[in-house]
C-alpha positions in Angstrom: 108.6 71.5 119.7 106.8 74.4 118.1 109.1 77.2 116.8 109.1 80.4 118.7 108.2 83.7 117.1 111.1 85.3 115.2 112.8 88.2 116.9 113.1 91.1 114.4 114.4 94.6 114.5 116.3 96.9 112.2 120.0 96.1 112.1 119.5 92.4 113.1 122.0 90.0 111.6 120.5 86.6 110.5 122.1 83.4 109.2 119.3 82.0 107.1 119.2 78.4 105.9 116.6 77.1 103.4 116.5 73.6 102.1 114.9 71.7 99.2 111.7 69.8 100.1 112.6 66.1 100.9 116.3 67.1 100.3 115.6 67.5 96.6 117.8 69.6 94.3 116.7 73.2 94.0 119.2 74.0 91.3 119.5 71.6 88.2 121.8 73.6 86.0 123.6 77.0 85.7 120.4 78.7 84.5 118.7 77.9 87.8 121.6 79.3 89.8 121.6 82.5 87.8 117.8 82.8 88.2 118.1 82.5 91.9 120.9 85.1 92.1 118.9 87.6 90.0 116.0 87.3 92.4 118.2 87.5 95.4 119.5 90.8 94.2 116.0 92.0 93.3 114.6 91.4 96.7 117.7 92.6 98.4 117.2 95.9 96.8 113.5 96.0 97.2 113.6 95.4 100.9 116.9 97.2 101.6 118.7 94.2 102.9 122.5 94.3 103.5 123.8 91.0 102.1 127.1 90.0 103.8 127.4 86.5 102.3 125.6 83.7 100.4 126.3 80.3 99.1 124.1 78.3 96.8 124.4 74.5 97.2 122.6 71.9 95.0 119.8 71.3 97.6 120.0 74.2 100.0 121.0 77.9 100.4 122.8 79.9 103.1 122.5 83.7 103.3 123.9 86.1 105.9 121.8 89.3 105.9 121.1 92.4 107.9 117.6 93.8 107.9 116.5 97.4 107.7 113.1 98.9 107.9 111.4 95.8 106.4 111.2 92.5 108.3 113.2 89.5 107.2 109.9 87.7 106.4 109.1 90.1 103.6 112.4 89.5 101.9 112.4 85.8 102.2 108.7 85.4 101.2 109.3 87.3 98.0 112.5 85.5 97.2 111.2 82.0 97.9 107.9 82.4 96.1 109.4 84.1 93.1 112.0 81.3 92.6 109.5 78.5 93.2 107.2 80.0 90.5 110.2 80.1 88.1 111.4 76.6 89.0 108.0 75.0 88.7 107.3 76.7 85.4 110.6 75.9 83.8 110.8 72.3 85.0 107.1 71.6 84.5 106.4 70.6 88.1 103.9 71.6 90.8 104.0 71.7 94.6 106.4 73.0 97.2 110.1 73.4 96.3 111.4 74.4 99.7 111.1 72.4 102.9 108.7 74.2 105.1 109.7 77.3 107.0 113.3 78.5 106.5 115.5 78.7 109.5 116.7 82.1 110.6 119.3 82.4 113.4 119.8 85.8 115.0 123.5 86.3 115.4 125.8 88.3 117.6 127.6 90.4 115.0 130.7 91.2 117.1 131.4 87.6 117.8 130.3 85.8 114.6 130.3 88.0 111.5 133.6 87.0 110.1 133.4 83.4 111.3 130.0 82.9 109.6 131.2 84.5 106.3 134.2 82.1 106.2 132.0 79.2 107.2 129.5 79.9 104.4 132.2 80.3 101.8 133.8 77.0 102.8 130.6 75.1 102.6 131.3 73.7 99.0 134.8 72.5 100.2 133.3 70.7 103.2 130.7 69.1 100.9 133.5 68.0 98.6 132.0 69.6 95.5 134.9 72.1 95.2 138.5 71.9 96.1 138.8 75.5 97.0 136.2 78.4 97.4 138.0 80.2 94.6 136.8 77.6 92.1 133.1 77.6 93.3 131.1 80.1 91.3 127.9 80.2 93.4 129.0 82.1 96.5 130.0 85.6 97.5 133.6 84.6 98.2 134.7 86.3 95.0 133.3 89.6 96.1 135.6 89.6 99.2 138.5 89.2 96.8 137.4 92.4 95.1 136.3 90.6 92.0 133.2 91.7 89.9 129.9 90.5 91.3 126.4 90.6 89.9 125.1 91.2 93.4 125.7 94.1 95.8 127.6 92.4 98.6 128.3 94.4 101.8 132.1 93.6 102.0 133.6 96.9 103.3 132.4 96.4 106.9 133.7 92.8 107.4 137.0 93.5 105.5 137.4 96.7 107.6 137.6 94.4 110.7 140.7 92.9 109.2 142.5 96.1 108.1 141.7 99.7 107.2 143.8 99.2 104.0 141.8 97.5 101.3 144.6 95.5 99.8 145.8 94.3 103.2 142.2 93.4 104.2 141.7 91.3 101.1 145.0 89.5 101.7 144.1 88.8 105.3 140.7 87.6 104.3 142.2 85.1 101.9 144.5 83.9 104.6 141.6 83.7 107.1 139.7 81.4 104.7 142.7 79.2 104.1 143.1 78.7 107.9 139.5 77.8 108.2 139.8 74.9 105.7 141.1 72.8 108.6 137.7 73.2 110.4 134.9 70.7 109.7 131.2 71.1 110.3 130.6 73.7 113.1 127.7 72.3 115.1 128.0 75.2 117.5 126.6 77.5 114.8 123.3 75.6 114.8 123.0 74.7 118.5 121.5 78.1 119.5 119.9 79.6 122.6 116.1 79.5 122.8 116.0 78.1 119.3 116.8 81.5 117.9 120.0 83.2 119.1 123.7 82.6 118.2 125.4 84.4 121.1 125.4 84.8 124.8 122.4 85.0 127.1 123.1 88.7 127.5 123.0 89.1 123.7 119.6 87.2 123.5 118.2 89.4 126.3 119.3 92.6 124.5 117.9 91.4 121.2 114.5 90.7 122.8 114.4 94.2 124.4 115.2 95.8 121.0 112.5 93.8 119.3 110.0 94.6 122.0 110.2 98.4 121.5 107.2 99.4 119.5 108.6 102.7 118.4 112.4 103.1 118.0 114.0 106.4 117.3 116.3 104.8 114.7 113.5 103.3 112.7 111.9 105.0 109.7 108.2 105.5 110.2 106.1 103.5 107.7 104.7 105.6 104.9 101.0 106.3 105.2 100.1 107.9 101.9 97.1 107.8 99.7 97.1 106.4 96.1 96.9 110.0 94.9 100.1 110.8 96.8 101.8 107.7 95.5 100.9 108.8 92.0 102.2 112.3 92.7 105.5 110.9 93.9 106.0 108.8 90.7 104.9 111.8 88.6 107.4 114.1 90.2 110.2 111.5 90.1 109.8 110.8 86.4 108.7 114.2 85.3 105.5 113.0 83.8 101.9 114.2 84.1 99.8 112.2 86.6 96.9 112.1 84.2 99.1 110.6 81.5 100.3 107.9 83.9 96.6 106.9 84.6 95.7 106.9 80.9 95.7 103.9 78.6 98.6 105.2 76.5 101.1 102.4 75.7 104.3 104.4 75.2 107.3 102.8 76.8 107.8 105.6 79.3 104.2 105.5 80.5 104.2 101.7 80.8 107.4 102.0 82.9 105.7 104.7 85.1 102.6 102.5 85.6 104.7 99.5 86.7 106.6 101.8 89.0 103.3 103.0 90.5 101.9 99.5 90.9 105.1 98.3 92.7 105.1 101.3 95.0 101.4 101.0 95.8 101.2 97.2 96.2 104.6 96.1 97.4 105.9 99.1 99.4 102.7 100.9 100.6 100.7 97.7 100.9 97.5 98.8 99.1 95.2 96.0 97.9 95.3 95.0 94.2 91.6 95.7 93.8 92.0 99.2 95.1 95.0 99.9 92.8 93.1 98.6 89.9 90.1 100.8 90.6 92.4 103.8 90.9 93.9 103.1 87.5 90.5 102.2 86.0 91.7 98.7 85.0 90.6 95.3 86.0 92.4 94.0 89.2 93.8 91.1 87.0 95.7 93.8 85.1 97.5 94.9 88.3 98.2 91.2 89.2 99.5 90.6 85.7 101.8 93.6 86.0 103.2 92.2 89.2 103.6 88.7 87.7 105.3 90.2 84.7 107.9 91.8 87.0 108.4 88.5 88.7 109.4 87.0 85.4 111.7 89.9 84.5 113.9 90.5 87.5 116.3 92.8 85.6 113.5 95.2 85.0 112.3 95.0 88.6 115.9 95.7 89.8 115.8 99.0 87.8 112.4 99.9 89.1 113.5 99.1 92.6 116.3 101.7 92.3 113.7 104.2 91.3 111.5 103.2 94.1 114.3 103.7 96.7 114.7 107.2 95.4 111.0 107.8 95.6 110.8 106.5 99.2 113.7 108.6 100.3 112.0 111.6 98.7 108.8 110.8 100.6 110.6 110.4 103.9 112.4 113.7 103.5 109.1 115.4 102.7 107.7 114.1 106.0 110.6 115.0 108.2 
């Protein structure tokens, strides 16, 4: 049976599952796990995703995310493609790494948020590759215990459902996870309504109505700006002259500014690479190379993404 179109709207909660092609491993060592996590954080920031939970298993990944103004497809496409390029390059292979289209289940937050977080974090225990989630390094479980995390995990809302006092909430979360170890595989989390919804029929109907509204009051309007306006935003944000950014000067600050402009113009505003290249008076391959360079340097892209978020907020305020 063909898959039905994904139901998407701002504030939607998705349980996303992606698997290795032919059940092959998608992580061969610690370097691969770290590479995926860096990209997960990069694209979380770029597309303003709220990440509630994740677990990386040897041949598949679970993430529990809430979308904002950007659709889930943007986030997942960037994440999957970036990691595939890295993996194929590092391991000297070609072809697909992931098995077709990822699965995204739209979930009823009120009924399933905490249950799904626990279920994901206990996945390594059920698979018998860890005796306890505390000993498994490749999940967001540690963030819920208030331990340092390389990713920005949205823990306050779920923990707040357990207690308004942080220490008590953490203690109750740990107890909640211990109690869940007696549970096995939860087939009910996968047997969903209409191939898409984890929740009641009323929840599914409400979600469809929300997705069907073309213009919602709570959604930011997409930015419709020219390349000149994009450049002006970057210029104002960094305190640099626009002409200097468009020049061929190779100082570190101007290279940073040009990469920021390319990201804003191509990724966030959606302008074609050729048009951006003509605007900067460079060959389109130069713009493509800049985007590829950022794909290979996720730490730099994370820093640029923070700048981009500030620029986008500034642009939205100027329009309102």
